[in-house]
C-alpha positions in Angstrom: 160.6 117.7 16.9 158.3 115.1 15.4 158.5 111.8 17.2 156.2 109.8 14.8 156.4 108.7 11.3 159.5 109.8 9.4 160.2 112.6 11.8 161.4 115.7 10.0 160.4 119.3 10.5 161.8 122.4 9.1 161.7 125.5 11.3 162.3 129.0 10.1 160.6 132.1 8.9 158.9 131.3 5.6 158.7 135.0 4.8 162.4 135.4 4.9 163.1 132.3 2.8 165.6 131.1 5.5 165.1 127.9 7.3 167.1 126.1 9.8 167.2 122.5 10.7 168.9 122.0 14.0 167.6 118.5 14.9 166.0 115.7 13.0 164.6 112.6 14.8 164.2 109.7 12.4 161.6 107.4 13.9 160.8 104.9 11.1 159.8 101.5 12.3 157.9 98.4 11.3 158.5 94.9 12.6 157.7 93.4 9.2 157.2 89.7 8.8 157.9 87.2 11.5 160.2 84.5 10.4 163.7 83.3 9.7 165.4 84.3 6.5 164.1 81.3 4.7 160.5 82.0 5.7 160.3 85.6 4.5 159.1 86.5 1.0 161.1 88.9 -1.0 158.1 91.3 -1.1 157.8 91.4 2.7 161.6 91.8 3.0 161.6 94.7 0.6 158.6 96.4 2.4 160.4 96.2 5.7 163.5 97.7 4.2 161.4 100.5 2.6 160.0 101.6 6.0 163.0 101.0 8.3 166.0 101.9 6.2 164.8 103.7 3.1 162.4 105.7 5.2 165.2 107.0 7.2 167.5 107.9 4.3 165.6 110.7 2.5 164.8 112.5 5.7 168.4 112.4 6.7 169.5 113.5 3.3 167.2 116.5 3.3 168.3 117.5 6.7 172.0 117.1 5.9 171.6 119.3 2.8 169.9 122.0 4.8 172.4 121.7 7.7 175.3 122.2 5.2 173.7 125.2 3.6 172.5 127.1 6.7 174.5 129.8 8.3 176.1 128.7 10.5 176.2 125.1 9.2 175.6 122.2 11.5 172.9 120.2 13.4 172.1 116.9 14.9 170.4 113.8 13.5 169.1 111.2 15.9 168.1 107.8 14.3 165.8 105.5 16.1 167.5 102.0 15.9 166.4 99.3 18.1 167.8 96.9 20.7 167.4 94.4 17.9 170.5 96.1 16.3 172.5 94.7 19.2 170.5 91.6 20.4 167.9 90.4 17.9 164.7 88.5 18.8 164.0 85.2 17.3 162.2 85.1 13.9 162.9 88.8 13.3 165.4 88.6 10.4 164.0 91.4 8.3 163.6 93.8 11.2 166.9 93.0 12.7 168.8 93.4 9.4 167.3 96.8 8.7 168.1 98.1 12.2 171.7 97.0 11.8 171.7 98.9 8.6 170.4 102.0 10.4 173.4 101.7 12.6 175.7 101.8 9.7 173.8 104.8 8.2 174.1 106.6 11.5 177.8 106.1 11.6 178.3 107.1 8.0 176.2 110.3 8.4 178.2 111.2 11.5 181.5 110.7 9.7 180.5 112.5 6.6 179.0 115.4 8.4 181.9 116.4 10.6 183.2 119.1 8.3 179.9 120.9 8.6 179.4 120.4 12.3 176.7 117.8 11.7 176.5 114.9 14.2 174.5 111.8 14.1 173.6 109.5 16.9 171.3 106.5 17.4 169.0 105.5 20.3 168.3 101.8 20.7 165.1 101.3 22.6 164.0 98.0 24.1 160.4 97.5 25.3 158.9 101.0 25.4 155.2 100.5 25.8 153.9 101.3 22.3 151.4 99.8 19.8 154.3 98.6 17.8 155.5 96.5 20.8 152.0 95.2 21.5 152.2 93.4 18.1 155.0 91.2 19.2 154.3 90.8 22.9 150.6 89.8 22.8 150.7 86.4 24.6 154.3 87.0 25.6 157.4 87.7 23.6 159.1 84.8 21.8 162.3 83.8 23.6 165.3 82.1 22.0 164.3 78.8 23.7 160.9 78.8 21.9 158.9 79.7 24.9 156.8 82.9 25.3 157.4 85.2 28.2 155.8 88.5 29.4 158.5 91.0 29.4 158.7 94.3 31.3 158.0 97.6 29.5 158.5 101.2 30.4 156.4 104.3 29.4 157.2 105.5 25.9 157.4 109.1 27.3 160.7 108.1 28.9 162.2 107.3 25.4 160.9 110.7 24.2 162.7 112.3 27.2 166.0 110.6 26.2 165.6 111.9 22.6 165.0 115.4 23.9 168.1 115.0 26.1 170.2 113.9 23.1 168.8 116.7 21.0 169.7 119.3 23.8 173.4 118.3 24.0 175.8 121.1 23.0 177.2 120.8 19.5 180.6 119.8 21.0 179.1 116.5 22.4 177.6 113.6 20.5 176.5 110.5 22.4 177.0 108.2 19.4 174.5 105.6 20.7 172.3 105.3 23.7 170.6 102.1 24.8 167.4 102.4 26.8 165.6 99.3 28.0 162.9 98.3 30.4 164.5 97.4 33.7 164.7 93.6 33.9 164.2 93.1 30.2 166.0 90.0 28.9 168.5 91.9 26.9 171.9 90.7 28.0 170.4 87.2 28.5 169.0 86.8 25.0 170.3 83.8 23.1 
């Protein structure tokens, strides 16, 4: 499993011409521009969509094609959403919109893949200690009231453990969505 970039890996024996894709982890993400919808240029908006949403689609499409063709068919796709798909941060219109779209894509893939035993789920992570998070929390994360506040984080390895857990579930079980946040993170209190 590839937990960086666009996250697809084909496993199989190249000499036999047969490949299986049992799990795909789609881990595309860029915060994009900071600003409300009226402050974001169309170019920055499109760039954020290209990474966060369009970056997820071709990997999922390739995996679904293979999962339909393999014998037996089936597999699992896990999309990395974001806590922002549930509770956005201030001035994150582009990022939030794309992560909401990933939620819709996740549900569509899951619905359309049922006949082939393909399931799709989403993990929404809040405040895993990564370089991506460093970019928005330097000096404290912007809060809805306009103040900046240091927020708790948790080791990114714990998020990876959850992805491995989701990937290891039997084909008869699909978590649909899983939310993982830093303990004490202002998630339910945003807004």
